[in-house]
C-alpha positions as CSV (number, residue, x, y, z in Angstrom):
1,M,13.5,19.8,-4.3
2,S,11.6,19.9,-7.6
3,S,8.2,21.6,-8.1
4,L,4.9,19.9,-7.8
5,T,4.0,18.2,-11.1
6,H,0.2,18.1,-10.7
7,F,-0.2,21.8,-11.2
8,D,0.1,23.8,-14.4
9,A,1.7,27.2,-14.9
10,Q,-1.5,28.9,-13.7
11,G,-1.7,26.8,-10.5
12,Q,-4.6,24.6,-11.8
13,A,-4.6,20.9,-11.0
14,H,-4.0,18.6,-14.0
15,M,-3.0,15.1,-14.9
16,V,0.7,15.0,-15.8
17,D,1.3,14.2,-19.5
18,V,3.5,11.1,-19.6
19,G,3.0,10.4,-23.3
20,A,6.6,11.2,-24.3
21,K,8.2,9.3,-21.4
22,P,9.8,5.9,-22.3
23,A,8.2,2.8,-20.9
24,T,10.6,1.3,-18.4
25,R,10.2,-1.4,-15.6
26,R,9.0,0.3,-12.5
27,V,8.8,-1.2,-9.0
28,A,7.5,0.3,-5.7
29,V,7.4,-1.2,-2.3
30,A,5.3,0.3,0.5
31,G,4.8,-0.8,4.1
32,G,2.7,-0.1,7.2
33,R,1.3,-1.9,10.2
34,I,-1.8,-2.3,12.3
35,E,-1.4,-2.4,16.0
36,M,-3.9,-4.4,18.1
37,L,-4.5,-6.2,21.3
38,P,-2.7,-9.5,21.8
39,A,-6.1,-11.3,21.9
40,T,-7.0,-9.9,18.5
41,L,-3.7,-11.1,17.0
42,A,-4.4,-14.5,18.5
43,I,-7.7,-14.7,16.7
44,I,-6.1,-13.8,13.4
45,E,-3.4,-16.4,13.9
46,A,-5.8,-19.1,14.9
47,G,-8.1,-18.4,12.0
48,T,-11.1,-18.1,14.2
49,A,-12.3,-14.7,13.2
50,R,-16.1,-14.7,12.5
51,K,-15.6,-13.2,9.0
52,G,-13.0,-15.8,7.9
53,D,-9.3,-15.9,7.0
54,V,-8.3,-12.3,7.9
55,L,-4.9,-12.2,6.3
56,G,-6.0,-14.1,3.2
57,I,-8.9,-11.7,2.6
58,A,-6.7,-8.7,3.4
59,R,-4.1,-9.9,0.8
60,I,-6.8,-10.1,-1.9
61,A,-8.2,-6.7,-0.9
62,G,-4.7,-5.1,-1.1
63,I,-4.2,-6.5,-4.6
64,Q,-7.7,-5.2,-5.6
65,G,-6.9,-1.8,-4.1
66,A,-3.7,-1.5,-6.2
67,K,-5.7,-2.3,-9.3
68,K,-8.3,0.4,-8.4
69,T,-5.8,3.2,-7.5
70,S,-6.6,5.5,-10.4
71,E,-10.3,5.3,-9.5
72,L,-9.5,6.5,-6.0
73,I,-6.8,9.1,-6.5
74,P,-8.1,11.7,-9.0
75,L,-4.9,12.6,-10.9
76,C,-3.3,9.1,-10.9
77,H,-2.9,7.4,-14.2
78,P,-4.5,4.0,-14.8
79,L,-1.7,1.5,-15.1
80,A,-1.3,-2.0,-16.5
81,L,0.1,-3.7,-13.4
82,T,2.4,-6.6,-14.1
83,R,2.6,-7.8,-10.5
84,V,1.2,-6.9,-7.1
85,A,2.4,-8.9,-4.0
86,I,1.2,-8.5,-0.4
87,E,3.1,-9.9,2.5
88,F,2.2,-9.9,6.2
89,L,4.5,-10.3,9.2
90,V,2.9,-11.1,12.6
91,E,4.6,-9.1,15.4
92,K,3.9,-10.6,18.8
93,G,4.3,-8.5,21.9
94,G,7.7,-6.9,22.3
95,A,8.4,-3.2,22.4
96,G,6.0,-2.4,19.5
97,G,3.2,-4.4,21.0
98,S,1.1,-6.8,19.0
99,A,0.7,-5.9,15.3
100,V,0.6,-7.1,11.7
101,A,3.0,-5.5,9.4
102,C,2.1,-5.3,5.7
103,T,4.4,-4.9,2.7
104,A,3.1,-4.3,-0.8
105,T,5.1,-4.6,-4.0
106,A,3.7,-3.2,-7.2
107,E,5.3,-3.5,-10.6
108,T,4.6,-2.3,-14.2
109,V,6.3,-1.6,-17.4
110,G,5.3,1.9,-18.4
111,P,5.9,5.7,-18.5
112,T,5.0,6.4,-14.9
113,G,5.7,4.9,-11.5
114,V,3.7,2.6,-9.2
115,E,4.2,4.3,-5.8
116,M,0.6,5.1,-5.5
117,E,-0.5,1.6,-6.3
118,A,1.8,0.1,-3.6
119,L,0.7,2.7,-1.0
120,T,-3.0,2.1,-1.8
121,A,-2.5,-1.7,-1.6
122,V,-1.0,-1.4,1.9
123,N,-3.8,1.0,3.1
124,V,-6.6,-1.2,1.8
125,A,-5.0,-4.4,3.2
126,L,-4.7,-2.8,6.6
127,L,-8.2,-1.3,6.5
128,T,-9.5,-4.8,5.7
129,I,-7.8,-6.2,8.7
130,Y,-9.5,-3.5,10.8
131,D,-12.9,-4.2,9.2
132,M,-12.6,-7.9,9.8
133,C,-11.5,-7.5,13.5
134,K,-13.3,-4.4,14.7
135,A,-16.0,-6.4,16.5
136,V,-13.4,-7.5,19.0
137,D,-10.9,-4.5,18.9
138,R,-12.1,-1.1,17.9
139,G,-8.8,0.4,19.2
140,M,-6.6,-0.9,16.5
141,T,-4.3,1.7,15.0
142,I,-2.9,1.8,11.5
143,T,0.6,3.4,11.5
144,G,3.7,4.0,9.5
145,V,2.3,3.7,6.0
146,R,5.1,4.9,3.7
147,L,7.0,4.3,0.6
148,L,10.0,2.0,1.3
149,E,11.6,1.7,-2.1
150,K,11.1,2.8,-5.7
151,Q,13.0,1.7,-8.8
152,G,12.8,2.9,-12.4
153,G,12.1,6.1,-14.2
154,K,14.0,9.3,-14.5
155,S,14.3,10.0,-10.7
156,G,16.1,6.7,-10.2
157,H,16.3,4.4,-7.2
158,Y,14.9,5.5,-3.8
159,V,15.2,3.7,-0.6
160,A,13.6,5.1,2.6
161,T,15.9,5.7,5.6
162,E,14.7,4.7,9.0
């Protein structure tokens, strides 16, 4: 395992210098889910939540979150994102219970990766679902947020294992 890059030789936190790195196409995919009561999921699917279209608003919030990542994560570089896509999968009942799974894909052409943007997008999208549905289900749980895949850059291609 390599050393942590956000600390200098004296152990002080710093922003990594990416100025000499070549600009390459970089893609990151992150995922997570929010577990909820079946009745809450029914409200989301029916589009009858008092605050509006839950998944539509959560999609926009996730995209906005990706764009604001460098404002939220102190040592994260501001990036010119070329694409952010948010997808939702409704999971009814079953062994995992009722949930909405979220996948975020972030892309850029630049000298550093977009993992943080994809992870932030998933978190913000899932938090938005929580915010919009908390009046009927305060017990919702956000779980399993993680990097699923990364392409580009010196470290190469990464795919999460189950």
